[in-house]
C-alpha positions in Angstrom: 36.7 112.3 72.2 37.3 109.9 69.3 38.2 111.6 66.1 36.6 110.9 62.7 39.6 108.9 61.4 39.4 106.5 64.4 35.7 105.8 63.8 36.3 105.1 60.1 39.2 102.7 61.0 36.7 100.5 62.8 34.4 100.1 59.8 34.6 96.6 58.4 37.0 96.7 55.5 34.8 94.3 53.5 31.8 96.6 53.7 28.3 95.2 53.1 28.5 94.2 49.5 27.5 90.7 48.8 29.7 88.3 46.8 28.7 88.1 43.1 28.6 84.3 43.5 26.7 84.1 46.8 23.3 83.2 45.2 24.6 80.7 42.7 23.7 77.8 45.0 20.0 78.7 45.1 18.8 77.6 41.6 20.1 74.0 42.0 18.4 73.8 45.4 15.1 75.0 43.9 15.3 72.4 41.2 15.9 69.6 43.8 12.9 70.9 45.8 10.8 71.0 42.7 11.7 67.4 41.9 10.6 66.3 45.4 7.2 68.1 44.8 6.6 66.2 41.6 7.8 62.9 42.8 4.9 62.3 45.1 7.1 61.2 47.9 6.8 64.4 49.9 3.9 66.5 51.1 2.6 69.7 49.5 -0.7 71.4 48.9 -0.2 72.6 45.4 -3.2 73.0 43.0 -5.6 72.5 45.9 -7.8 74.7 48.0 -6.7 76.8 50.9 -6.6 75.3 54.4 -8.7 76.7 57.2 -6.9 79.6 58.8 -5.3 79.2 62.2 -6.0 82.9 62.9 -9.7 82.4 62.1 -9.8 79.3 64.4 -8.5 81.5 67.2 -11.1 84.2 66.4 -13.9 81.5 66.5 -12.8 80.4 69.9 -12.7 84.0 71.1 -16.2 84.8 69.8 -17.5 81.6 71.3 -16.0 82.5 74.7 -17.5 86.0 74.4 -21.0 84.4 73.8 -20.7 81.7 76.4 -19.4 84.1 79.1 -20.7 87.6 78.2 -18.8 90.5 79.8 -15.7 88.4 80.6 -13.6 88.7 77.4 -15.0 91.8 75.6 -12.9 94.5 77.1 -16.0 96.7 77.3 -18.9 96.9 79.7 -22.1 95.0 78.8 -25.3 96.1 80.4 -28.5 94.0 80.6 -30.2 96.6 78.3 -27.8 95.9 75.4 -27.1 92.2 76.1 -29.5 90.9 73.4 -27.8 93.2 70.8 -24.4 92.1 71.9 -25.2 88.4 71.7 -26.9 88.8 68.4 -24.0 90.6 66.9 -21.4 88.1 68.2 -23.5 85.2 67.0 -23.8 86.7 63.5 -20.0 87.3 63.3 -19.4 83.8 64.6 -21.7 82.2 62.1 -20.1 83.9 59.1 -16.5 83.1 60.2 -17.4 79.5 61.2 -19.3 78.7 58.1 -16.5 79.9 55.9 -13.9 77.8 57.8 -16.1 74.7 57.8 -16.6 75.0 54.1 -12.8 75.3 53.6 -12.3 72.2 55.7 -14.9 70.2 53.7 -13.6 71.4 50.4 -10.0 70.6 51.2 -11.0 67.1 52.4 -13.1 66.6 49.3 -10.3 67.6 46.8 -7.7 65.6 48.8 -9.8 62.5 48.5 -10.8 63.2 44.9 -14.5 63.1 45.8 -17.3 64.5 43.7 -18.8 67.8 44.8 -20.1 67.6 48.3 -21.8 71.0 48.4 -19.2 72.4 50.8 -20.7 75.9 51.1 -24.2 74.6 51.9 -22.8 72.0 54.4 -20.7 74.8 55.9 -23.7 77.0 56.5 -25.8 74.1 57.8 -23.1 72.9 60.2 -22.4 76.4 61.5 -26.2 76.9 62.1 -26.4 73.6 64.0 -23.3 74.6 66.0 -24.9 78.0 66.9 -28.0 76.1 68.2 -25.8 74.1 70.5 -24.4 77.1 72.4 -27.1 77.4 75.1 -26.6 73.7 76.1 -22.8 74.3 76.0 -23.2 77.3 78.3 -25.1 75.2 80.8 -22.6 72.3 80.8 -19.6 74.7 81.1 -21.3 76.2 84.2 -21.1 72.7 85.8 -17.4 72.6 84.9 -16.8 76.0 86.6 -18.6 74.8 89.7 -16.7 71.6 89.8 -13.4 73.5 89.7 -14.5 75.8 92.5 -15.7 72.9 94.6 -12.6 70.8 93.9 -9.9 73.3 94.4 -9.6 75.1 97.8 -7.1 77.5 96.1 -9.9 78.9 93.9 -11.0 82.2 95.3 -13.9 82.8 92.9 -15.7 81.6 89.8 -14.2 84.6 87.9 -10.7 83.4 88.7 -11.5 80.0 87.2 -13.0 81.4 84.0 -10.3 83.9 83.5 -7.2 82.0 84.5 -7.5 78.3 84.9 -5.8 76.4 82.0 -7.8 73.3 82.7 -11.0 75.2 82.2 -9.8 76.8 79.1 -8.8 73.5 77.6 -12.2 72.0 78.6 -14.0 74.9 77.0 -12.2 74.6 73.7 -12.7 70.8 73.8 -16.5 71.2 74.3 -16.7 73.5 71.3 -14.5 71.3 69.1 -16.5 68.2 70.2 -19.7 69.7 68.8 -18.0 70.2 65.4 -16.5 66.7 65.6 -20.1 65.2 66.1 -21.0 67.1 62.9 -18.2 65.3 61.0 -16.4 68.6 60.3 -12.9 67.6 59.1 -9.7 69.2 60.4 -11.2 72.2 62.2 -12.0 70.4 65.6 -8.4 69.1 65.9 -7.0 72.6 65.0 -9.1 74.0 67.9 -8.0 71.5 70.5 -4.4 71.6 69.4 -4.5 75.4 69.8 -5.6 74.9 73.4 -2.9 72.1 73.8 -0.2 74.6 72.7 -1.3 77.1 75.4 -2.0 74.8 78.3 -0.1 71.5 77.8 -3.5 69.7 78.0 -4.2 67.4 75.0 -7.9 66.5 74.7 -8.9 64.9 71.5 -12.2 66.4 70.2 -13.7 62.9 69.8 -13.5 62.1 73.5 -16.9 61.9 75.3 -16.8 63.8 78.6 -19.7 64.3 81.0 -20.6 67.3 83.1 -18.8 68.7 86.1 -15.4 67.8 84.7 -12.3 69.3 86.4 -8.7 69.1 85.5 -6.5 70.5 88.3 -3.2 72.1 87.3 -3.4 70.2 84.0 0.0 70.2 82.4 0.7 66.9 80.6 -2.9 65.6 80.7 -3.7 63.5 77.6 -7.2 62.2 76.8 -7.5 60.1 73.6 -10.1 60.1 70.9 -12.2 57.2 72.0 -12.0 57.8 75.8 -15.4 58.0 77.6 -15.5 60.0 80.9 -18.6 60.2 83.1 -19.9 62.9 85.3 -18.1 64.6 88.2 -14.6 63.2 87.2 -11.5 64.9 88.5 -8.0 64.6 86.9 -4.7 65.9 88.1 -1.6 66.9 86.1 0.2 64.3 84.0 -2.7 61.9 83.8 -2.8 59.9 80.5 -6.0 58.2 79.3 -4.5 56.6 76.3 -4.2 53.5 74.0 -2.1 50.5 74.2 0.8 50.3 71.8 -0.1 48.6 68.6 2.1 46.5 66.3 3.1 47.8 62.9 0.3 47.1 60.4 -2.5 47.1 63.0 -3.0 50.9 63.0 -5.6 51.0 60.2 -7.5 48.1 61.7 -7.9 49.9 65.1 -8.4 53.4 63.7 -12.2 53.4 64.1 -12.4 51.1 67.2 -12.4 52.0 70.9 -8.8 52.2 72.0 -9.0 54.3 75.2 -10.4 53.6 78.6 -13.9 54.4 80.0 -13.9 56.4 83.3 -17.3 56.1 85.1 -18.9 58.8 87.3 -17.3 60.3 90.4 -13.7 59.0 89.7 -10.6 60.8 90.9 -7.3 60.2 89.1 -4.2 61.7 90.8 -1.1 63.0 89.1 1.1 61.1 86.6 -1.1 58.0 86.5 -1.5 56.2 83.2 -4.7 54.4 82.2 -4.6 52.5 78.9 -6.7 50.3 76.6 -10.1 50.4 75.1 -11.4 47.5 77.3 -10.3 49.2 80.5 -13.1 50.5 82.7 -12.5 52.5 85.9 -15.6 51.8 88.0 -17.7 54.6 89.5 -16.5 56.2 92.7 -13.0 54.8 92.4 -9.8 56.6 93.3 -6.6 56.1 91.4 -3.5 57.2 93.3 -0.5 59.0 91.8 2.0 57.3 89.6 -0.2 54.3 88.9 -0.1 52.2 85.7 -3.4 50.5 84.8 -4.2 48.3 81.8 -7.2 46.4 83.2 -10.6 47.3 84.6 -11.1 48.4 88.2 -14.3 47.6 90.1 -16.5 50.5 91.4 -15.7 52.1 94.7 -12.1 50.9 94.6 -8.9 52.7 95.7 -5.7 51.8 93.8 -2.6 53.0 95.6 1.1 52.2 95.5 2.9 51.0 98.6 5.0 53.8 100.2 8.6 53.5 98.9 11.5 53.1 101.2 13.2 56.5 101.6 16.9 56.9 102.4 18.0 60.1 104.3 21.6 61.1 104.0 23.2 63.7 106.2 23.4 64.7 109.9 23.2 61.0 110.8 19.4 61.3 110.8 17.1 58.3 110.2 13.9 60.3 110.7 12.0 61.9 107.8 13.0 65.4 106.9 10.4 67.8 108.1 8.3 69.6 105.5 
């Protein structure tokens, strides 16, 4: 066994005392940071209202999912006899939380833009009430999305599996919630919601996009759908698909900010993995199929297949010229 003297010999001879000069560098740094705050060249939110809370945004999404799919995300059994009570309680909690966060969003936008009072509390309550009224319709359209996923993916074993575990469906759910707030001109909050889903799923859907029913994103990672994209009914996208805007020259951003910059995808279109569709004037006609790894910047007529020619493959090893078996 080690004796006590051996243990003490291994203790750091410098101990844990800090140097008397170790914090002398802090005050000059603070002064430099303070200078940048007052210069107006950097960003800060001093003397302004609080931002909406990210934690509250997550709670809003959770309450919405609990209302839209009762019994799935509660952690407790819900019987038909107490379903009305459960929905009423969840809707009340959602209303209070949502109206507060909407008011914060409006107030922050108002002060940032130096506007006169815009009655943020009243507008927050009104917008939250309108949003609550949209939940029955959202529940119906999300049902079409669940069915589209089940009918479009032979790996799906049940509707429950899709609702619980499919990242594409989660991203679509959050998008549809955020889109309702976007239509109500609520600032900041809709983008916070979709970026939360983006951070979890890798699927980036701007809340301003217009997407029809029976929408399915298979696998999903890397999918990007821009603000002014318009997507019809029964559209299916695979991983890595971009529905984006053409690159703009410097100075043209503000001119294009409120114009259509992203493609229109008509009904019954399938876009396979890693394809890129760009431009506000680009229309993908109904019933078309866009193969994988395609780059499109012009319109495609309805009922059209767009495919790449098979590449020439070179096989090295074992003097074989035949394709390697799967």
